[in-house]
C-alpha positions in Angstrom: -4.3 23.6 -7.8 -2.6 20.2 -7.5 0.7 20.2 -5.6 2.4 18.4 -8.5 2.1 17.7 -12.1 2.4 19.6 -15.3 -0.2 21.3 -17.5 1.7 20.5 -20.7 0.3 17.8 -22.9 1.9 14.4 -22.8 1.6 11.6 -25.3 0.4 8.1 -24.4 3.1 5.5 -23.9 1.9 2.6 -26.0 2.5 -1.2 -25.8 6.0 -2.1 -27.0 7.5 0.6 -24.8 9.6 -0.1 -21.7 8.2 0.6 -18.2 10.4 0.9 -15.1 9.5 0.0 -11.5 11.4 1.5 -8.6 11.3 -1.4 -6.0 11.2 -5.1 -6.5 8.5 -6.4 -4.2 5.4 -8.3 -4.9 3.5 -5.2 -6.0 6.1 -4.6 -8.6 5.8 -8.2 -9.7 2.0 -8.0 -10.2 2.4 -4.7 -12.0 5.0 -6.4 -14.3 2.6 -9.3 -15.0 -0.2 -6.9 -16.0 2.1 -4.7 -18.1 3.7 -7.7 -20.0 0.3 -9.1 -20.7 -0.5 -5.8 -22.3 2.6 -5.9 -24.5 5.0 -3.7 -22.5 8.6 -4.5 -21.6 9.3 -4.1 -17.9 12.6 -3.3 -16.1 12.9 -3.4 -12.3 15.2 -1.2 -10.3 16.0 -2.8 -6.9 18.6 -2.8 -4.2 18.4 -6.6 -3.9 18.6 -9.3 -6.7 16.4 -11.9 -5.0 13.2 -10.0 -5.2 9.7 -11.1 -6.2 9.5 -8.8 -9.3 12.8 -10.3 -10.7 11.0 -13.4 -12.0 8.4 -11.4 -13.8 10.4 -8.6 -15.5 12.4 -8.4 -18.7 15.5 -6.9 -17.0 16.6 -6.4 -13.4 18.9 -3.5 -12.3 20.5 -4.1 -8.9 22.2 -1.2 -7.1 21.9 1.3 -4.3 19.0 3.7 -4.2 21.4 6.4 -3.1 23.7 6.0 -6.1 22.7 8.6 -8.7 25.0 7.1 -11.4 23.4 3.7 -11.0 19.9 5.2 -11.2 20.7 7.3 -14.2 22.1 4.3 -16.0 19.1 2.2 -15.1 16.7 5.0 -16.4 18.2 5.1 -19.8 16.0 3.3 -22.3 12.9 3.5 -20.1 9.8 5.4 -21.2 8.3 6.0 -17.7 9.0 4.9 -14.2 6.5 4.2 -11.4 7.1 2.9 -7.9 5.7 0.0 -5.9 6.9 0.8 -2.4 7.2 4.2 -0.6 10.0 3.2 1.7 12.7 4.2 -0.9 14.4 7.5 -0.7 12.5 10.3 -2.5 15.9 11.4 -3.8 16.1 8.2 -5.8 12.8 9.1 -7.6 14.1 12.6 -8.2 17.3 11.2 -9.7 15.3 9.0 -12.1 13.0 12.0 -12.9 16.1 13.8 -14.2 16.2 11.2 -17.0 12.7 9.8 -17.5 9.1 10.7 -16.4 8.3 9.4 -13.0 4.7 8.8 -12.1 3.4 9.6 -9.5 5.7 12.7 -9.2 8.6 12.2 -6.7 7.0 15.0 -4.6 4.0 12.6 -4.0 6.4 10.0 -2.7 8.2 12.6 -0.5 5.0 13.7 1.2 3.4 10.3 1.7 6.4 8.3 2.9 6.7 10.4 6.1 3.8 10.4 8.5 4.5 13.9 9.8 4.6 15.4 6.3 1.5 13.4 5.3 -0.5 14.6 8.4 0.6 18.2 7.6 -0.7 17.8 4.1 -4.0 16.5 5.3 -4.5 19.2 7.8 -3.5 22.0 5.4 -6.1 20.9 2.8 -8.9 20.2 5.2 -8.9 16.4 5.3 -10.0 15.1 8.7 -7.6 12.7 10.4 -7.0 11.3 13.9 -5.9 13.9 16.5 -2.1 13.7 16.7 1.1 15.6 17.5 4.5 15.5 15.9 7.2 15.0 18.5 11.0 15.3 18.4 12.0 14.4 22.0 10.9 12.3 24.9 9.8 15.4 26.7 7.6 16.5 23.8 6.1 13.0 23.7 5.2 13.2 27.4 3.5 16.6 26.8 1.7 15.3 23.8 0.3 12.3 25.7 -1.0 14.7 28.4 -2.7 16.8 25.7 -4.1 13.9 23.7 -4.9 11.5 26.5 -4.4 7.8 26.8 -4.4 5.3 25.2 -2.3 6.6 22.3 -0.1 5.2 19.6 3.5 6.3 19.0 4.8 5.9 15.4 8.0 6.6 13.7 7.4 9.4 11.1 9.3 7.5 8.4 9.9 3.9 7.2 7.1 2.2 9.1 4.6 -0.3 7.7 2.7 -3.4 8.7 3.0 -2.4 12.4 6.7 -1.8 12.3 7.9 1.3 14.1 4.8 1.5 16.4 4.3 1.3 20.2 1.0 1.3 22.2 0.9 3.8 25.1 -1.6 2.8 27.7 -2.4 4.6 30.9 0.4 3.0 32.9 3.0 3.0 30.1 6.1 5.2 30.3 6.4 7.5 27.2 10.2 7.6 27.7 10.4 3.8 27.5 8.4 3.7 24.2 10.6 6.5 22.9 13.7 4.5 23.7 12.3 1.2 22.3 11.6 2.9 18.9 15.2 4.3 18.7 14.5 7.9 19.7 17.7 7.9 21.8 19.9 6.2 19.3 22.6 8.5 17.6 21.3 7.6 14.1 17.7 6.9 15.2 14.5 8.5 14.0 14.3 12.3 14.4 10.6 12.7 14.3 7.6 10.7 15.6 3.9 11.0 15.4 1.7 10.2 18.4 -2.0 9.7 17.7 -5.0 9.4 19.9 -6.4 5.9 20.1 -9.6 5.8 18.2 -12.4 3.5 19.2 -13.6 3.1 15.6 -16.2 0.9 14.0 -14.1 -0.4 11.1 -11.2 0.3 8.8 -11.8 0.7 5.1 -9.6 1.6 2.1 -10.2 3.0 -1.4 -7.9 2.3 -4.3 -8.2 4.8 -7.1 -6.4 5.9 -10.2 -5.8 9.3 -11.7 -4.8 9.7 -15.4 -2.6 12.2 -17.2 -5.8 14.1 -18.2 -7.0 14.4 -14.6 -9.8 11.8 -14.8 -10.2 9.5 -11.8 -11.6 6.0 -11.4 -12.1 4.5 -8.0 -12.7 0.9 -6.9 -15.4 0.2 -4.4 -14.2 0.5 -0.8 -12.9 -2.6 0.9 -13.5 -3.5 4.6 -10.2 -4.4 6.2 -9.5 -6.6 9.2 -6.0 -6.5 10.7 -4.1 -8.9 12.9 -1.0 -7.7 14.8 -1.1 -4.5 12.7 -0.8 -6.5 9.5 -3.7 -6.7 7.0 -5.4 -10.1 7.4 -8.6 -10.1 5.4 -10.1 -7.6 3.0 -13.6 -7.8 1.5 -16.0 -6.0 -0.7 -18.8 -4.8 -0.8 -17.8 -3.2 2.5 -21.3 -3.5 4.0 -21.5 0.1 4.9 -24.2 2.7 4.1 -24.2 4.1 0.6 -23.5 7.6 2.0 -20.3 6.5 3.9 -19.0 4.6 0.9 -19.7 7.5 -1.5 -17.9 9.9 0.9 -14.9 7.6 1.1 -14.6 7.5 -2.7 -15.1 11.3 -3.0 -12.4 12.0 -0.4 -10.0 9.6 -2.1 -10.5 11.3 -5.5 -10.0 14.7 -3.9 -6.8 13.6 -2.2 -5.4 12.3 -5.5 -6.3 15.5 -7.3 -4.8 17.7 -4.5 -1.6 15.7 -4.5 -1.5 15.7 -8.4 -1.2 11.9 -8.5 -0.7 10.3 -11.9 -1.0 6.6 -11.2 -2.7 4.6 -8.5 -2.9 5.4 -4.8 -4.8 4.0 -1.9 -6.3 5.9 1.0 -7.0 4.1 4.3 -9.8 5.4 6.5 -11.2 4.8 10.0 -15.0 4.8 10.1 -16.1 5.9 13.6 -19.1 4.5 15.4 -21.1 7.7 14.6 -20.4 7.4 10.9 -17.5 9.9 10.5 -14.7 9.1 8.1 -11.1 10.0 9.1 -8.0 9.5 6.9 -5.5 7.1 8.4 -2.8 6.9 5.7 -2.1 7.4 2.0 -0.2 4.8 0.0 1.0 6.3 -3.4 0.8 2.9 -5.1 -1.2 -0.2 -5.5 -2.3 -1.7 -2.2 -2.6 -5.1 -0.4 -6.4 -4.5 0.0 -6.7 -4.1 -3.7 -5.4 -7.5 -4.6 -8.9 -8.9 -4.9 -9.5 -6.6 -7.9 -7.5 -9.1 -10.0 -10.4 -11.6 -9.9 -13.3 -9.3 -8.8 -13.2 -6.4 -11.2 -13.2 -5.7 -14.9 -9.9 -4.0 -14.5 -7.4 -4.9 -11.8 -5.5 -2.3 -9.8 -2.3 -3.3 -11.5 -3.7 -2.9 -15.1 -5.1 0.4 -13.9 -1.7 1.5 -12.8 -0.2 0.6 -16.2 -3.0 2.6 -17.9 -2.6 5.6 -15.7 1.2 6.0 -15.8 1.1 5.4 -19.6 -1.5 8.0 -20.3 -4.1 5.5 -21.5 -7.8 5.6 -20.8 -8.6 4.3 -17.3 -10.4 0.9 -17.2 -13.7 0.1 -15.7 -13.7 -0.6 -12.0 -17.0 -2.4 -12.1 -17.1 -5.3 -9.6 -18.1 -8.6 -11.1 -18.9 -10.4 -7.9 -18.5 -10.1 -4.1 -14.9 -10.9 -3.1 -12.5 -11.4 -0.2 -8.7 -11.6 0.1 -6.7 -13.3 2.9 -3.0 -12.7 3.3 -0.6 -15.7 3.6 2.1 -14.9 6.1 5.3 -16.9 6.8 3.6 -18.6 9.8 1.7 -20.7 7.3 4.9 -22.5 6.4 5.7 -23.6 9.9 4.3 -26.6 11.8 3.5 -26.6 15.5 7.0 -27.5 16.4 8.5 -24.7 14.4 9.7 -26.9 11.5 9.1 -25.9 7.9 6.2 -27.6 6.0 4.7 -26.8 2.6 1.2 -25.5 2.9 -1.6 -27.8 1.5 -2.4 -25.8 -1.6 -4.5 -28.6 -3.1 -6.8 -28.5 -0.1 -7.2 -24.7 -0.4 -7.9 -24.8 -4.1 -10.5 -27.5 -3.7 -13.0 -24.8 -2.6 -15.0 -23.1 -5.4 -14.0 -19.6 -6.4 -10.6 -19.7 -4.6 -7.5 -18.4 -6.3 -3.9 -18.6 -5.1 -1.1 -16.0 -5.6 2.4 -16.7 -4.3 5.1 -14.1 -4.5 8.1 -16.2 -5.0 9.9 -15.2 -1.8 12.6 -17.7 -1.0 12.4 -17.6 2.8 9.3 -17.7 5.0 9.5 -15.6 8.1 7.0 -14.7 10.9 4.9 -11.8 9.7 6.3 -11.8 6.1 3.8 -11.6 3.3 4.4 -14.7 1.2 1.2 -14.6 -0.9 -2.5 -14.3 -0.7 -5.7 -16.1 -1.5 -8.8 -14.6 -3.0 -12.3 -16.0 -3.2 -15.5 -14.9 -5.1 -18.9 -15.8 -3.8 -22.6 -15.0 -4.2 -22.4 -12.7 -1.1 -19.5 -11.0 0.6 -20.1 -13.1 3.7 -19.7 -16.3 1.7 -16.6 -15.0 0.0 -15.0 -14.2 3.4 -16.0 -17.7 4.7 -14.5 -19.3 1.6 -11.2 -17.5 1.7 -10.7 -17.9 5.4 -11.6 -21.6 5.2 -9.1 -22.0 2.3 -6.4 -20.5 4.4 -7.1 -22.8 7.3 -6.9 -25.8 5.0 -3.7 -24.6 3.4 -2.0 -23.8 6.7 -3.4 -26.9 8.5 -4.7 -24.8 11.4 
């Protein structure tokens, strides 16, 4: 049985209704754009006013995620709430759920926003993942490293993404130093960490899928992901893996969504080992960076699919129209070689055939900050990757 969800029937939430988004980042902005195109009103609940979703919604509610009165007031008048970012307190989603349906269920957010709870869920339900230990002290970390071997990776259990809250542990590295650097000794620091064996994998892939109110699922084709400094750099599809590996990744994703009781969109990230095994890395209970290319490449984008799923509408076709690739645009693209700000050369990037530009409306470029992305379609996935990476080089002048 699914961990969450109700067996009671629920009516579809039709265009003209008002949808809420918990979180105001770029994923919320792209959800809002899809929802408004379909005839919905969209209201964003954020802890900051200057957020990407603010320019694409009908109304913005700004307040603290730990303020139940603010959340209850924001929820009034909404027909359903979804979330675009897991690093918000699960208690905020529960507070909203007391007033309005929240999809996915707040319990899904609670499980997946913490690596220790997520690993426990995966192990309990028989989903293979990287060998790991949950540690709560420097001494436990030292013991775990001895058991797992080196190299290993130490990660904060909660509130880590895009490489934040992680430290590499090589043969000569001191576990106590890594523990200290990640705040383990701080009075208000993290209380749990996950240490994982380093995996010499072949590649990383991800599968974005949706699950509707009636339990039906629809998955997009797996994407092959290349990271740079722990941040997603380029995603492409078809993933150029065997049909068996891709089918297993899709099947595992659908099983995970069913077991969690997800209503909405989620992404499962996998490691593919050199001998063809598939290990779950992480679950994101929302749309995902690697799924941005679905806007141009598929009959239904991941964002429209999210609208359909949380509103109880039939899920759309995930058929891919053409091979595609996506390249992230980080804040570095806005800086010249001397460190001064310069506007990227968008005209040069868009001179290439099949290239599309998405900017998120963030006011301040910073190193490592996702400011937008480029996508490219092509006759083959190799050509799509070449086009999108060339477009980024032209835009960023390097």
